[in-house]
C-alpha positions as CSV (number, residue, x, y, z in Angstrom):
1,P,-35.5,-40.8,-82.1
2,V,-32.4,-42.7,-81.4
3,L,-31.6,-46.6,-82.6
4,T,-29.5,-49.1,-80.8
5,V,-28.4,-51.5,-83.6
6,D,-26.1,-54.2,-82.3
7,T,-24.1,-55.6,-85.2
8,S,-21.4,-57.4,-83.4
9,C,-22.8,-60.6,-83.2
10,I,-26.2,-62.7,-84.7
11,L,-26.7,-63.7,-81.2
12,P,-27.1,-60.2,-79.3
13,A,-25.2,-59.5,-76.2
14,L,-27.9,-59.1,-74.2
15,L,-28.8,-62.9,-74.9
16,T,-25.6,-64.1,-73.6
17,S,-24.7,-65.2,-70.5
18,P,-21.4,-63.2,-69.5
19,K,-20.3,-66.5,-67.7
20,F,-19.9,-67.7,-71.5
21,C,-18.0,-64.7,-73.0
22,D,-14.5,-65.1,-71.1
23,R,-13.6,-68.5,-73.5
24,A,-14.6,-68.9,-77.0
25,Y,-14.8,-72.5,-76.5
26,K,-17.7,-71.6,-73.8
27,F,-19.3,-69.1,-76.2
28,R,-19.3,-71.6,-79.1
29,K,-20.1,-74.6,-76.4
30,N,-23.0,-72.6,-75.1
31,T,-24.8,-70.9,-77.8
32,Q,-25.0,-72.6,-80.5
33,A,-28.5,-74.3,-80.9
34,R,-29.2,-69.9,-80.6
35,R,-27.1,-68.7,-83.1
36,K,-27.9,-72.0,-85.8
37,E,-31.3,-71.2,-85.1
38,R,-31.2,-67.6,-85.8
39,L,-28.4,-67.4,-88.7
40,G,-31.3,-68.1,-91.4
41,K,-33.6,-65.4,-89.9
42,M,-33.7,-62.2,-91.9
43,Y,-33.5,-59.1,-89.4
44,P,-36.6,-57.1,-89.4
45,E,-37.4,-53.5,-91.2
46,P,-35.9,-50.6,-89.5
47,P,-38.8,-48.6,-88.9
48,E,-39.6,-45.4,-91.1
49,L,-39.0,-41.9,-89.4
50,K,-41.9,-39.1,-89.9
51,Q,-40.9,-36.6,-91.9
52,V,-41.1,-34.0,-89.5
53,L,-38.6,-35.7,-87.6
54,R,-36.2,-36.1,-90.3
55,H,-32.9,-34.5,-89.5
56,D,-33.5,-31.8,-92.3
57,G,-36.5,-30.5,-90.8
58,V,-37.2,-27.7,-87.6
59,E,-38.4,-30.5,-85.7
60,G,-35.9,-33.0,-86.4
61,R,-33.1,-30.3,-85.6
62,K,-34.5,-29.7,-82.1
63,M,-34.6,-33.0,-81.2
64,M,-30.6,-33.7,-82.1
65,E,-29.7,-30.4,-80.5
66,A,-31.8,-31.9,-77.4
67,L,-29.6,-35.1,-77.0
68,P,-27.4,-35.7,-74.4
69,F,-24.6,-36.4,-76.8
70,E,-22.2,-34.8,-79.7
71,N,-23.6,-35.4,-83.2
72,L,-20.5,-37.4,-85.4
73,N,-19.8,-37.4,-88.8
74,L,-18.1,-40.3,-88.4
75,S,-16.4,-39.6,-92.2
76,E,-14.2,-36.7,-90.7
77,V,-13.1,-38.6,-86.9
78,D,-9.8,-40.6,-86.3
79,T,-11.3,-44.3,-85.5
80,A,-8.8,-45.1,-83.2
81,E,-9.5,-42.3,-81.4
82,L,-13.0,-42.9,-81.1
83,V,-12.3,-46.6,-80.1
84,D,-10.3,-45.5,-77.2
85,R,-12.8,-43.2,-75.6
86,S,-15.7,-45.4,-76.3
87,G,-13.9,-47.8,-73.2
88,V,-14.0,-51.0,-75.8
89,D,-11.9,-53.5,-74.4
90,K,-9.2,-54.0,-76.8
91,G,-7.7,-57.2,-75.1
92,V,-10.7,-59.1,-76.2
93,R,-9.8,-60.6,-79.7
94,A,-12.0,-61.8,-82.4
95,V,-12.4,-65.4,-82.4
96,R,-11.7,-67.1,-85.9
97,N,-13.9,-70.1,-87.3
98,T,-17.3,-68.2,-85.3
99,R,-19.7,-66.7,-88.1
100,G,-21.2,-63.7,-87.3
C-alpha cells in the first residue's frame, strides 16, 4: 500500500483554489475560516498494515518490487539533489506569521 500525506499545511492543497495561492494576503484572506476550523482537529489514525503486507514479508517485498518508482532510504540521499529532481518550485517562499 502507498499512502500520500499532504504535510505542508493544515489546509490540504486540494481544498485550496489555485487562484488564492499566488499571494500570501489572498491565501490568508480566503482560507482564514477553514484554517481556523481545522487548527483544533485531530488527524485520523493511519491505517494499520496487515502483517502479510509489511515490507519484511514475502508479499510485502513482491509489492514493493512492483511499484513504479525506486525505493529510497532518506538517510542515504542528498536532500538538495532530491528536491531538485522533484520539480518543487523553490521560488515560492515560506509565508511568515502563517501557522500550518
